N, C-alpha and C positions, 0 to 999 in steps of 0.2 A: 808499449811493446813489452811482453814479458821477458825476464832474464834468460829463460831458456831459448826464447827465440833469438835474442841477441847472440847466443852462443852457437847458433846453427852454422855459422861461418866463422872461421879463423883466418886472420891475415897470413899470407904465404911469405915468410921470411925465412931464408936458409938456416935451418937449426933451431929456429925460434918460433913459438906460437904465441901471439899476442891477440888481444881483442881488437876486432875491426870497428871500434866505436870510440868516440872521444869521451873524456870524463873518467873519473876514478871508479870503474865498475869492477868488482872482484870477479875472478875466473871461476865462479861457482854459480850453480843455479839452485833455486828453491822451488819445491813443489810440495803443497801440503794439502792432503785430502782433509777437507773439513766437511763432514756429512751434512750438507745443506748449503754450501757455499758455491756460487758459480765461479768458474775459473776460465782463463783464456788459455785453452789447450785444444788439441786435436783428439778426436775419439779413437785412440790407439792403445795398444797394450802398454801397460805401465801407467803412471799417473802424471804424465807430462807429454809435451809434444816432442820431447828429445828422449830417445831410448837410453836406458841405463840399467845397471845391476850392480850388486856388490861383487867386488873381485877378491874378496877375502872373507874372514869370519866377521859376523855382525855382532858387535859387542853392545851389551845392554847394561844400563845402570838404573836402580830404582831410587827415586827421590820421594821420601815418605811425607814431605811437608804438606799439611792440609789434608791428609788422608781422612776420609769419612769413618765414622765410628766402627762400622761394620768391618773395615779393613785396617784397623789401627794396629793389628799385630803384624810387624814387619816380616818376620819369618814366615808367617802363613801366607802373606801377600806374595813374597818371592816364590813360595811354592806353587801359587796359582799361576804366576808368570811362567814358571818352568813347565807347568802343565800345558799352557798354551803353546810355548815353544816346541814341546815335544810332538805336538800334532803336526807341525810343518816338517820337522826333521824325520818323522816316521815315514813320510811319503816322498821325500825328496833328499837331495844332497846339500840343502841349505845348512849352514852351520852358524848357530847362535852361541854366544858365550855370555852368560850372566856374570857380570864382574862383581856384583854386590849391591850394598845400600850406600847412598851418599846424599845427605840432605843438602850438600853445597855443590851438587853437580851443576855445571855451567848450563845456562839457557842457550839452546841451540837455534833459537828463532832467527829468521833471516836478518831482521833488523837488528844489528849490533850483536848478533850471536857470537858465542865463543866456540870454535870448532875444536873438539877434542877427540873426535873419532868414536864418541859414545853416543848411543841412542838413549836419551833420557826418558824414562817412564815416569810421569809426574801427574799431579792432581791440579785441575783448574776448572774452568767453566766449560771447556771443550766446545765452545760455540753453541751451547744449549744441547748438544748431542751427548750420547753416552761416551763417545770417544772420537778422536781424530788423530791421524798420524801421517807422517810422510818422511822421505829421505832428502838429504841435500846432495846436489851434484858436486863432484870435484872437478879437477882440470881434465880437459879432454885428453884422452890417451890415444896417441896415434898408432901404437902397436895393437891396441884392442879394437879401435874403430868406434868408440863410444865414450860417453862421460860416465865413468864409474861412480857410484855412490860413495860419499865420504863420511857423512854424518846424518843427523836427523833427530826427531823426537816423536814421542807418543803420549798424548794427553788424555787423561781420564777425567770424567766429571766427578767433582768432589761432593756433589749433592747426595747425601746418604739415602734420600727418599727414592731415588730412582733405581737403587739396587735391591733386587728381591733375593738374591742368592749368590754364593760363590760361583755356581754353574753359570750363571748369566754373565758374570765378570769374565770368566774364561772365554765364553763365546765372543764377547766384544774384543778381548785381547787377540783372539785368533783372527778376527776380521781385520783389525788394525795392524797386526804384524804382517798380514797379507799386503797391506799398503807399504809397510816398511820395506819388504823384500822387492817391491816393484810392481805389484798388481793394482790395477785400477778396479773399477766396478764392472763385473761381468754383466753381460746382457742375458745370460742364461739363468732363469730362476732357480735351476738346480745347481746353485753355486753359492758358497758362503760369502762370495764378493758381490752378490746381486744386491741392488739397492733401490728397486722401485716397484713395490715397496720393500723395505728391508725385511728379509725373510727370517732372520734370527736363527738360521742354521747353526749347529753347534760344531760341525766338523767340515774339513775341506771335502769337496766332491770331485768327480771326474774332471770337470771343467778347470777347477782350481789346481788339481793335482798335475794335469798335463802342463798348465802354465808354469808352475813352480819347477817341474822337472826339466822343461825346455830352458829355463833360466839357470838352474843350478844342478841339473842332472838327477839321476835316480838315487834312491837311498842305497845304503849298503846291502840291505836285504831286499831283493828285487820285488817290485810291486807294479802290477798292471793297473794303470789308472782307471780302467773300466771295471775293475773288480772291487767289491766292497771290502773294506778293512776290518778283518776279523776282530781286532782288538776293540773296535767301536761298536760292535753289534751288541745290543742289549738283551740280556737274558733275565727274564723276571724271576723272582724268588718262588719257592714252593707255595702252593695254595695253603692258606691258613686253615687251622682246624675248624670244623663246623661250629664248635662252641664259641669260636671268636667271631665269626661272620654271621651267626644266627640272627642277630638283630641289627645288622649293618646294611644300609642301602636298600632297605625293603619298606613297602607300604606299612604304615602303622596307624594308630588311633588318631594321629596328628596330620600325617601326610598320606595322600591317596595314590602316590606313584612310587615304583621302584626307581633306583638311580637311572638317569638317562642323559643323553647329550642334546643340547639345544644350540641354536644360532641366533642371537639377538632377541630371544623371547622365551616363553616357558613351554613351547611345544617340542616334543621329542622328535629327533631326527636320527636316521641311521645313514643317510647319505646327504652329502653336500654337493651341490652342482652349480652350474653357471647361473641358474635363477636365484640362488641364495643372495640375499641382499648384502651389499658391501658395507663397510664401516660399522660392523657389528663384532661382538666377541662370541667365539665358540666356547662353551662352558660345559662343565660336567655338573649336573644337578644331582645332589646326594640321594634324594628320596628321604626315607625315614632313618633315624637313629634311635635305637632303644624301643621299648615296648612295655606296656603295663606289667608284663610278665617277666621282664628282665630284672632279675635280682642283683645284678652286678652293674655298677656304673661304667660307663664307656669313657675312656680317656686315653686316646691313641694319638701320638705325634706321627701322623701319617704324612706321606709324600705323593703328590700326584706326578706321574711320569708320562709325558706324551711322547710316543715313539712313532717316527715318521715311516712312510712306506719302505725306506731303505733298511729299516731296522735300527736306526740310530736314535738316541734320545734327542728330542727336540726341545723339551723344556722340563724343568723340575720345579714344583711349587710345594711349599710347606702347607699342610692342611691339618689343623687340630680337630679331631673328631671327639666330641664331648656330649654326653647325656647322662643325667643322674639315674640311679636305680629306679625301677618301676615307673619310668617316664617314657613318654613318646615324644621325641624331638624331631624337628626338621633340620637337617644339617646344612641347609643353604646351597651354595654353588661356588665353584671356582673356575675362573677363566683360564684357558690355556693357549689360545691363539686368536688371531684376528681373521675374520672371513676373507678379507682381501688378500691376506698372506697365504692362508691355507689353500686358497684356490689355485695358487701357483705350484703346488706340490701334490698332484693327483696320486691316487693309489689307496691302499688300505692303511689307515692309521690304527694304532692300538693305544688305548688310554688305560693306564694302570693306576691303581691306588695301592701303595705298599706300606707296610710297617718295616722300615729298614732296620730298626734296632732289633726287632724280632725275627727279621728275615722272612716275612710273611707277605704273600699276595692277598689283598683283601677284595680287589675288584678288578675286572677287565672288560672293557667295552670296546668294540671295533667301530671305526667310522669310515665309511667309504667316501673319497673325495673324487667325484666323477666330473672332471673338467678337462678341457683341451687347452694346453698352454701354447701360445704363439709368441715368438719374438724374433727379432732380426738375427739371422743366422750369420755366422762368420764365413768369409770366403774359404773355399777349399784351395789346396795348393799341391803341386808336385814339382820338384826341382831336380834337373839333371846337369851334369857337368861334362865339359870336353876340354882337351888340351888347347892352350893358346900360347904355349912356350914353356921354357924351363921353369919359370917362377910364376907364370900367369895361368889363369883358368877362365873359361867362359861358362857362365851359369844360365840356364834357361828355366824360366818359371812358367808353368802352366797353371793358370788360376781360373776359377769360376765362382760366381757368387750365387748361392741357392735362391736368392730373392730378386736376382737380376738388377743389383745395384752396381754403380760404377766403382771399380777397384783401383786402389793406388798401391804400388809396391814401393817399399822404402828399404834400401839396402844400406847396411852399416859395415863396409869394408875396412879392414885395418890398413894402415899406411897413410902417408902424407901425400896427397895429390890435389892438384888444381885441375879437375876434369873439364870445367867449362871455360877455362882461359881467362877468368876475371881477376886473378891474383889473389884469390881467397882459397884457403883450404876447404875442401868439400867434405864435411863430416858425415854426410849421407848422400844418397842418390835416389831420387824419386822418379817413378815411371807410371804412366797411366796405362792400365790394362784393358779398360772397358768392363763390360759385365762378364766377359769371358774371353780369354786369349793367352797368347804367349808373349813374353818379353825376355830379352836377354841382355847381359851385362858381362863385360870382361874386366877382370881386376888383376893387378900385379901385386903379388905378396912379397916381392923383393928378395926372397930367399926360399930355397927348397925346404921341404919338410911339411909338418901338419899345422893347419891354421884353422881358427874358429871365427865364424862370421854370423851375424844375426840379420834376419830379413823380416820386416813387418809387412803384412798384407791386410789392408783395411778397406772397408767399403763406406759409401756415403749414405747408407740407408737410415731410416728413422730410428732413433734410439730412445728406449723407454717411452715416454709419453708422446712421441711423435716429433721431437726435434732432434737436431743432429747433436746438441749438447743438452745436458740435463743438469738441474740444480743438484742432483745427487753425485755428480762428478763423472768423469769420463770412464768408459769401459774399456776392456781389452778384447781384442778379436784374435786374428791369427798371427802367431809368431813362429818362425822357423829358425832353428839353430843348424847352422851348416859347418860341418867339420870336413875340410878338403885337404888332400895330400897332393902337393905339386912337386915334381911334374906329374900331370894326370896321366895314368896308364890304362885305366879301365873304369867301369861304372863304380867299382868298389872304392875308388879314390874319393868318393863323396858319401858321407853319412848325414842324413837329414832327419831331424826330430821336430815335429810340429805340435802346436797346441791343439789343433783340430784332430778329432779322434781318428779320422781316415782321410787325409788329404788325397785328392784324386786329380787327374789331369782332365783337360776338356770340360765337358758339361756333366759329368756323371755324378757330381755331388759327393757326399761323404757317407760312409756305412756306419750306422751307430754301434753295431756290435753288441747291443744290449737288448735284443728282442727275445722274449720268453720262448723256450723251446716248443711249448705246446702250440703257440701261434705259427712258428715256422712249420711244424708238422701239419697243421691244419691247412695252411696255404698249399703246401706241396701236395698233400693228399687230394685236394679239389682240382689241382691242375691236370689238364690232359697230357698224355705222353707226347713227346716230340715225334714229328713225322718221319724224319730221316736221321739215321745214326751213321756216322762216318767212323771207320776204324776197321782193322783187320779182325775177322771173326775168330773166336776162340773155339768154335765147334759146337757151342751150345746155345747159340743165338745171341743177338745183340742185347746190350743193356737197355733198361727203360730209364729215360731221363725226363724229368718234369720240371717246369718253371711256371710260377704264378705270381701275381701281384695283387695287393689288397690295400685299400685305404680305410676299411671299416673293421679292423681287428679280426680279419679272416672270415667274416660273415659271408662275403662274396668276392669274387675275382673280377678284375677288369684289365682292359688293355689301353683304354683312353683315360687321361688324367688332366687336370688343370695344374699349370705351373704353381708351385708353392704347397701343393697338397702333400700331407704326410703319408708316405707310401712305404709298405714292406714288401720286398720281393724275396721270395724263397724258392728253393729248388731241392730236387732229390735225385739220387742215383741209385738204381737197383741193378747191380751187376748180375751177369749170368752166374748160375750156381757154381760153375767151375772156378770163378774168381772170389766167392765169398770166403772170408777167413784169411785172405792174403793181404799183404800190405799194399796200399795204394795212395795215390795223391789226387785231390780234387782241384779242378781248374775252373776259373770264371773269367769271361772276357766280355766287355761291353763296347760296342761300336755305336758312336753317337754322331748323328748328322744333324746339322743346322744349316741355315742359309749361307753361313760363311765358311762352311767346310766340314770335314769329317775327322774324328779322332777314334783311335783304338786304344783301349787300356785293359789291363788285367789286374786282378786282385792278388796281392802277395800275402806272405805268411803273417805280416804285421797288420793285415786287414786294410791295406792301403791300396787304392786303385793307382797304378803308375802307367806311364806311356808304354805302349807296345810298339816300338819304333820300327823294327825290321820285318814284323809280321811272320817270323819264322817260329814254328813250333818249338825249336830247340832253345829259343830265348825266353820262352814262357817260364814263370814260376808258379808253383802250386799255391792255391789259396789255403788248403788244409792238407796236412799229412796224416793219413789214417793208418794206424798200426795193424788194425784187423778190419777189413771191409765187412759191414753187415749185409744182410739181405736187402736193406734199403737204408741209405744215408740221407737225412734231411739237413739242410743248412740255410743260413741266411746269406743272400746275395747282396742286398742292400736295404737300408732303412733310412728314411729322411725325406727331404724335399728334392724331387727332380726338377731341373730346369727344362724350359721349353725346347724340345728336340725330339727326333725319332731315335729311340734307344733300341738297339738289337742286342740281345743277350744270348751268350753261348755258355754252356757248362759242359764238363766232361770229366773223365777220370783216366788214370794210367796206372797199371800195376808197376810198382817200383822195380826198376831194372829192365822193364820190357821195352821201353821206347815207343810203345803204341798208345795213342791217345784216342779214346772214344768220345765223340762230341755230337751235339745236334747240328746237322748240316743246314737245317732250316732254322733261322734265328727266332727267338721269341721276341715279338715286336711290341714296344710300348710307345704310344703317341702321347706326348706332353705338349699341350698347347697353352698359349697365354690367355 
């Protein structure tokens, strides 16, 4: 049994928490992500089967012993650590403190470790990987409801040959610091914490940012996890003068091709798709360098920079371009990605070759990655609260799994309680939800005021290569942070923040919120007008409302889909001319019917579908607030995988202050079958 499983129960003794096991076992847990080591743990958020987080600043210390030659300068190494730290602090409220350099920093390994509250960053074999990291659990904190992290370490591989650049080291540090703060391996390939295969992304993505913001709150400067981080967008330098590029990357008397991209061979490609063979390298072939007519030698310390579809740097590689005067040289090739990895990041890549010293762009070639990425989606969630007394509250979770996997809810309430009467403190409460459904729990917080509680929502679906556990380590799914004020007086007494981009109730799934505007407009334009509009006439005719759904990038619309299909639902509102130019609100409601019942939900301003409990228009919240209504407003209603059900969709708009809602009286119906 793992030490974290031992700690899942504590003996209930008035005023004292002791281990419910014999023997000298310390009241701490150890979890170490070792990239490639199987571990006994459940596939939930974090890197353990016991939830935890840091409850204070995370203190780091650098131990330079055995540093490889490339990183032998201690001050430069600390600067690289700070660069990695800054990435997490830019997107969240996590707080790192770099305490300095100490070659005598204690070893925090679980076996005989010395706990000093410092995360030791040091050099070792890292189990053969580039790095590995993990926190140590401290004592269970009854007021928090979880085991806060108290210590830990981060190990880097001392083998100098595995490090190509400072940029690569920072990438590894960002990933490993993700483990330090409590993140496991994400199942979403668009995540720096993805691990099958390791995608070598350089910056946290939406999936990572949502997770760290749930754990540690937003940054001082507000940041929407769905938006790209402007500071990380790469802008190439100006084009080099023609006299510099005249003989670069062009066919010459020695090489018969201009520069081109290939994958596992010498044939040029402009698109990489599912048919491209795996386990090959994607590389830039230089073509020719120099020419018999070139009177000046070529000697440029160039850098290849691959930029992924998000606009972020994916990798940087040094590339010395050399050819003597009056010579025709072949510049060879340089690899920048693996086919297995790049297939998980579809979109348009840009491959640049730059002279950073001269601030010149020498070459730019695009590469289209035309693949469809499939992975186990996390369960969606919506939580509501009601009063259960002066210091108690009842929470109701509505959860659904987009892939129809079985869901388990794990509550981490504060307070010391023996809920099941076995004389042990229950540090968590587990409930089975099924593939979709509602569960409730009542918790006593023992005093009035505002309290924070965490809720894990996990599914039992296949992870990575098709097993529930992976040699790459556990991943994280849905985590909800609940901030409740007791006594509960209204819905405003609860604030819920989730790692899922749009937690919903019932079977409606989640809305990605990241669909290109052109696709939304295309779907809306193809949709037929709704047949019945309900609402008081303004005297100039009713508005035109359209709703459509597509699973093929807007090429065609459909109303029948298979469960698990990736669907985009879009709509538009064309108000009568008398309302154009006025301020208005857009509303969206989905009615979902399954064999087990029916749920209604509406989309709020956060892009989240929440339960519509009383069915009254007065209780609806708008999905969008529009300062100036245009002659036609197009918008995303939903993007993602719908579960098997009959989904009826309503949209509408209301002039601000009018109290009159115009909507389609006949719902747009989508049939989703298994």
